LOKESE-41531 format. One record per residue (C-alpha): residue number from 1; x, y, z. Coordinates in pm, 1 decimal. Example, Ala and Ser with C-alpha at 12.3 -4.5 7.8 and 13.67 -1.06 7.14 Angstrom:
// LOKESE-41531
i: 1	u: 1230.0	v: -450.0	w: 780.0
i: 2	u: 1367.0	v: -106.0	w: 714.0
This chain:
// LOKESE-41531
i: 1	u: 2419.0	v: 1537.4	w: 1485.1
i: 2	u: 2386.0	v: 1393.6	w: 1132.2
i: 3	u: 2388.7	v: 1042.5	w: 1274.8
i: 4	u: 2091.3	v: 1121.6	w: 1499.1
i: 5	u: 1896.6	v: 1263.2	w: 1201.1
i: 6	u: 1982.3	v: 954.3	w: 995.6
i: 7	u: 1883.1	v: 725.0	w: 1281.4
i: 8	u: 1553.7	v: 913.1	w: 1328.4
i: 9	u: 1481.4	v: 887.8	w: 955.2
i: 10	u: 1546.7	v: 514.5	w: 954.5
i: 11	u: 1318.1	v: 464.5	w: 1254.1
i: 12	u: 1036.8	v: 662.4	w: 1089.2
i: 13	u: 1076.7	v: 464.6	w: 765.7
i: 14	u: 1072.5	v: 134.5	w: 955.8
i: 15	u: 760.3	v: 234.5	w: 1148.8
i: 16	u: 587.6	v: 347.2	w: 827.5
i: 17	u: 678.0	v: 25.6	w: 643.2
i: 18	u: 595.1	v: -197.1	w: 941.8
i: 19	u: 243.8	v: -53.9	w: 959.2
i: 20	u: 148.0	v: -225.2	w: 635.7
i: 21	u: -11.1	v: -566.8	w: 649.3
i: 22	u: -22.9	v: -759.8	w: 319.9
i: 23	u: -187.0	v: -1097.2	w: 260.6
i: 24	u: -133.4	v: -1282.6	w: -67.5
i: 25	u: -318.0	v: -1575.2	w: -224.5
i: 26	u: -214.1	v: -1790.2	w: -519.9
i: 27	u: -432.5	v: -2016.6	w: -729.3
i: 28	u: -315.4	v: -2366.8	w: -637.6
i: 29	u: -306.7	v: -2509.8	w: -992.5
i: 30	u: -140.1	v: -2211.3	w: -1160.0
i: 31	u: 224.0	v: -2239.6	w: -1265.5
i: 32	u: 277.7	v: -1868.6	w: -1320.7
i: 33	u: 650.0	v: -1870.8	w: -1401.6
i: 34	u: 619.1	v: -2146.0	w: -1663.3
i: 35	u: 298.7	v: -2024.5	w: -1829.8
i: 36	u: 317.8	v: -1644.1	w: -1844.8
i: 37	u: 576.8	v: -1400.4	w: -1977.5
i: 38	u: 399.6	v: -1067.1	w: -2039.6
i: 39	u: 172.5	v: -843.5	w: -1832.8
i: 40	u: -13.4	v: -516.0	w: -1840.6
i: 41	u: -148.3	v: -293.6	w: -1563.8
i: 42	u: -510.1	v: -185.7	w: -1602.7
i: 43	u: -659.5	v: 117.1	w: -1431.8
i: 44	u: -860.4	v: 10.6	w: -1130.8
i: 45	u: -1105.3	v: 189.2	w: -909.2
i: 46	u: -1052.1	v: 403.2	w: -601.1
i: 47	u: -1342.4	v: 452.1	w: -360.7
i: 48	u: -1349.0	v: 753.3	w: -128.6
i: 49	u: -1599.0	v: 972.1	w: 48.1
i: 50	u: -1730.1	v: 1254.8	w: -168.8
i: 51	u: -1541.8	v: 1522.2	w: 28.3
i: 52	u: -1215.2	v: 1320.8	w: 40.5
i: 53	u: -1121.5	v: 1296.1	w: -325.4
i: 54	u: -781.4	v: 1168.4	w: -432.0
i: 55	u: -618.6	v: 1198.0	w: -772.6
i: 56	u: -703.6	v: 865.1	w: -937.7
i: 57	u: -461.3	v: 920.7	w: -1225.9
i: 58	u: -170.3	v: 983.9	w: -987.7
i: 59	u: -274.2	v: 676.9	w: -785.8
i: 60	u: -282.9	v: 465.3	w: -1103.5
i: 61	u: 54.2	v: 596.6	w: -1220.3
i: 62	u: 210.1	v: 515.6	w: -882.5
i: 63	u: 66.1	v: 163.7	w: -876.3
i: 64	u: 157.2	v: 102.1	w: -1242.4
i: 65	u: 518.8	v: 213.2	w: -1205.2
i: 66	u: 562.7	v: 9.2	w: -886.3
i: 67	u: 410.5	v: -305.8	w: -1043.2
i: 68	u: 620.1	v: -266.2	w: -1359.6
i: 69	u: 931.3	v: -223.5	w: -1147.6
i: 70	u: 859.9	v: -532.7	w: -935.4
i: 71	u: 759.9	v: -766.9	w: -1217.9
i: 72	u: 1035.5	v: -665.8	w: -1460.0
i: 73	u: 1285.7	v: -743.3	w: -1184.2
i: 74	u: 1129.9	v: -1089.8	w: -1169.3
i: 75	u: 1178.3	v: -1141.4	w: -1544.6
i: 76	u: 833.3	v: -1054.9	w: -1684.6
i: 77	u: 783.2	v: -815.0	w: -1977.0
i: 78	u: 545.0	v: -517.5	w: -1955.4
i: 79	u: 324.5	v: -451.5	w: -2259.4
i: 80	u: 36.7	v: -205.9	w: -2288.9
i: 81	u: -185.3	v: -383.0	w: -2538.9
i: 82	u: -411.7	v: -687.3	w: -2562.4
i: 83	u: -119.0	v: -923.7	w: -2624.4
i: 84	u: -40.9	v: -932.0	w: -2250.5
i: 85	u: -90.4	v: -1272.0	w: -2089.2
i: 86	u: -149.4	v: -1128.4	w: -1740.5
i: 87	u: -378.1	v: -839.0	w: -1651.8
i: 88	u: -311.0	v: -665.8	w: -1319.0
i: 89	u: -575.6	v: -441.7	w: -1167.2
i: 90	u: -659.4	v: -296.2	w: -828.2
i: 91	u: -936.0	v: -165.7	w: -608.7
i: 92	u: -849.4	v: 95.1	w: -349.1
i: 93	u: -1042.6	v: 253.9	w: -68.2
i: 94	u: -945.4	v: 558.4	w: 134.2
i: 95	u: -1130.6	v: 669.2	w: 445.3
i: 96	u: -1058.3	v: 923.4	w: 713.9
i: 97	u: -1011.3	v: 786.7	w: 1065.1
i: 98	u: -986.9	v: 965.8	w: 1396.6
i: 99	u: -801.0	v: 834.2	w: 1700.7
i: 100	u: -879.9	v: 1001.0	w: 2032.2
i: 101	u: -767.2	v: 937.9	w: 2385.9
i: 102	u: -847.1	v: 1096.3	w: 2719.4
i: 103	u: -516.8	v: 1165.0	w: 2895.1
i: 104	u: -685.5	v: 1225.2	w: 3228.6
i: 105	u: -650.7	v: 1516.3	w: 3469.4
i: 106	u: -371.7	v: 1749.4	w: 3368.2
i: 107	u: -277.0	v: 1514.0	w: 3083.0
i: 108	u: 92.6	v: 1518.5	w: 3174.2
i: 109	u: 91.8	v: 1900.8	w: 3180.4
i: 110	u: 130.6	v: 2132.2	w: 3480.1
i: 111	u: -167.2	v: 2353.3	w: 3558.1
i: 112	u: -116.6	v: 2723.7	w: 3497.5
i: 113	u: -397.8	v: 2821.4	w: 3737.5
i: 114	u: -609.2	v: 2640.4	w: 4002.2
i: 115	u: -915.1	v: 2610.4	w: 3775.3
i: 116	u: -728.3	v: 2364.8	w: 3549.6
i: 117	u: -649.7	v: 2112.3	w: 3824.2
i: 118	u: -946.2	v: 1880.4	w: 3753.6
i: 119	u: -984.2	v: 1940.5	w: 3380.2
i: 120	u: -906.4	v: 1654.5	w: 3144.3
i: 121	u: -672.1	v: 1675.1	w: 2850.0
i: 122	u: -759.0	v: 1495.1	w: 2526.3
i: 123	u: -538.4	v: 1380.7	w: 2241.3
i: 124	u: -662.7	v: 1322.8	w: 1886.1
i: 125	u: -517.7	v: 1237.6	w: 1547.6
i: 126	u: -689.5	v: 1237.8	w: 1209.2
i: 127	u: -539.8	v: 1027.1	w: 929.4
i: 128	u: -631.6	v: 858.1	w: 603.5
i: 129	u: -648.5	v: 478.8	w: 607.7
i: 130	u: -638.1	v: 291.7	w: 281.8
i: 131	u: -720.5	v: -61.6	w: 178.5
i: 132	u: -589.2	v: -200.4	w: -149.3
i: 133	u: -657.0	v: -522.5	w: -337.2
i: 134	u: -426.0	v: -616.8	w: -626.2
i: 135	u: -540.8	v: -892.2	w: -861.3
i: 136	u: -339.3	v: -1073.8	w: -1125.3
i: 137	u: -565.9	v: -1236.9	w: -1382.0
i: 138	u: -510.8	v: -1457.0	w: -1682.2
i: 139	u: -593.4	v: -1205.0	w: -1955.8
i: 140	u: -778.4	v: -1459.2	w: -2170.8
i: 141	u: -980.9	v: -1657.0	w: -1914.3
i: 142	u: -1018.9	v: -1367.1	w: -1664.9
i: 143	u: -941.7	v: -1612.9	w: -1384.7
i: 144	u: -764.8	v: -1462.6	w: -1082.7
i: 145	u: -436.6	v: -1649.3	w: -1031.1
i: 146	u: -276.3	v: -1420.3	w: -770.4
i: 147	u: -413.0	v: -1161.0	w: -531.6
i: 148	u: -280.4	v: -942.2	w: -257.7
i: 149	u: -475.3	v: -731.2	w: -13.0
i: 150	u: -383.4	v: -512.8	w: 275.0
i: 151	u: -421.7	v: -185.6	w: 452.4
i: 152	u: -192.1	v: 113.7	w: 451.4
i: 153	u: -185.6	v: 446.6	w: 628.4
i: 154	u: -187.2	v: 731.4	w: 379.9
i: 155	u: -100.3	v: 998.5	w: 635.2
i: 156	u: 55.1	v: 1256.8	w: 405.5
i: 157	u: 12.2	v: 1329.0	w: 37.1
i: 158	u: 389.3	v: 1339.4	w: -15.4
i: 159	u: 430.1	v: 996.7	w: 146.6
i: 160	u: 158.8	v: 823.3	w: -56.3
i: 161	u: 398.3	v: 731.1	w: -336.6
i: 162	u: 647.9	v: 570.2	w: -99.2
i: 163	u: 370.2	v: 390.2	w: 89.3
i: 164	u: 222.8	v: 253.0	w: -235.6
i: 165	u: 565.9	v: 142.5	w: -359.5
i: 166	u: 626.9	v: -42.3	w: -32.6
i: 167	u: 281.6	v: -202.6	w: -47.9
i: 168	u: 337.6	v: -326.5	w: -405.0
i: 169	u: 685.9	v: -456.6	w: -316.1
i: 170	u: 540.7	v: -654.6	w: -25.8
i: 171	u: 254.2	v: -777.6	w: -242.3
i: 172	u: 485.6	v: -927.5	w: -504.7
i: 173	u: 753.4	v: -1050.2	w: -263.9
i: 174	u: 647.3	v: -1415.7	w: -306.9
i: 175	u: 543.0	v: -1383.2	w: -672.3
i: 176	u: 739.9	v: -1644.0	w: -873.0
i: 177	u: 1043.4	v: -1528.0	w: -1067.9
i: 178	u: 1032.7	v: -1587.9	w: -1441.6
i: 179	u: 1402.9	v: -1655.1	w: -1483.4
i: 180	u: 1409.6	v: -1912.2	w: -1203.8
i: 181	u: 1524.7	v: -2249.5	w: -1335.7
i: 182	u: 1358.1	v: -2565.9	w: -1212.1
i: 183	u: 1579.2	v: -2855.2	w: -1100.1
């Protein structure tokens, strides 16, 4: 019984993580690992419809902690002042989407009385779709040297943190490690 719950949980996590598409771009002339050692995370902007507000401070804290976690593992040092060599910011968008589908007559359900024989059954799902752009800039020149963009499904408020952490991890997957030695 526990094995089936564990297996179901792993499948749901894999489906949730697989649903994220992340595309990264690097400035061709930038040698990030050799040039930069420190970074800071600046508060970005989140765009939503007026009736679909999200907590921008919680969003920022989630992004900041995930970025700090990823880049410190790669050997960079987080600072929160103007001495940082890299400035990381984001722009996020959250919109509500609706998927609907006509399942046809009976919609895979038996009719409880003859009047339902020719009636159609419909399926619908409402969810929040998010798009995020992360930019890594040289703090002095303001030139973007690394960017990542993608879309995520923010289906539940409790899952947003995990979804954002996964998005940031995928965004910085190919970011150069600081402690990597050149041959």
